[in-house]
N, C-alpha and C positions, 0 to 999 in steps of 0.2 A: 767647286762653288762656291758661294758664301751665304750668310745667313746674319741678319744682324741681331745681336746679341738682344733684342728687346721684339722678335719678332714671332711670330708662331707660324708652321706653315706646312704643309702636305704634299710633299714633293712626289715626283710622280717620276718612275721608271720605267722606258722601254726595254722590253725582252729581247728583240730583236731589230737589226735593221734590215732585214732582207724584205723585199717587196709583196713578200706572200704572207697570207695570214692560215699558214696549214697551224694543224693539231701538232706542230712541234717546237713551236713557236709561241704558243697560244695556250697560257697558264690556265691550268684548270684549277689549282689550289694553290692559296699561300700557307707554309706552314708554321713561317717564324718571320719576324722582322726584330733587327738588333741593333744597338746605337753603341758603338765603343769609342771613348778617347784616346786619341794617342798623343803619348807625349814624345815627342821627336830627337828629347836628348837622349832617353832612355831605351826608347824601344817600345815602351810597355803601353799595351792594351788595357782597357780597363772599361767594363761593360757596366755601360750608365743608363740602358734602356728605361730602369723604373725614373729616371728624374730628366731623361730628353725625350722621349715618347712614352709617357706614364698611360695612356689612354688609347683606345680605340683600335681598329683591326683595318688591315690592307683589303683594299677591294678592286676588282680586275675588271678590266674593260678591252676585251681585245687584245695585243700585246701590250697594255698598259696595265704596272701596278700603282694605284695609287695609295702612299703611306700615310698610316697615322701622322699626327700633327707631331713634329720636330719644333722643339721649345727647349727653353733656359738652357742657351748655350754661351760659353763662358769667349770672352775676346779672348781670340789667339789663338785657340784651340781648335785642332783638328778634328773631326768626327768620322768612324766609318761605319756608314748603314749598311748593313748586308740584310737581302731579302732573299729569303730562299723558298721556293717554290715547283709544284710539281707540273707536269709538260709531257702529256703521252708517254706516261709511267714514271718520267726520268725528274730526279729531282735535281734541281737546276739552284746556284744560285749568282745573284748579280749583288753587286755592292757601289756605294759610291761615295764619295769626301767632300764634306764641308768643312768651312772653316768658321767660327764665330767673328763675327764681327764689329766693332759700335758702330 
């Protein structure tokens, strides 16, 4: 996925592709959301949550988690957004990649 460097956007993660909305695939709570920039030349991840997702909380609606606003991306940089949540007593994590573009 891509996001313009001048954009601020609340991305939505789908926790399951199953056709059922049962307790296992429906999150009860979000325990953390982190943003990491990734340097593809060195393989190093840097926690940039304070810069790229400085405020807000994730919200849940069925199998969907709306993340806090993602902002201040740098052109050409890849960002890994990790969302940890609890579903049926299990702690699970979804992630997505977003690239900053002009």
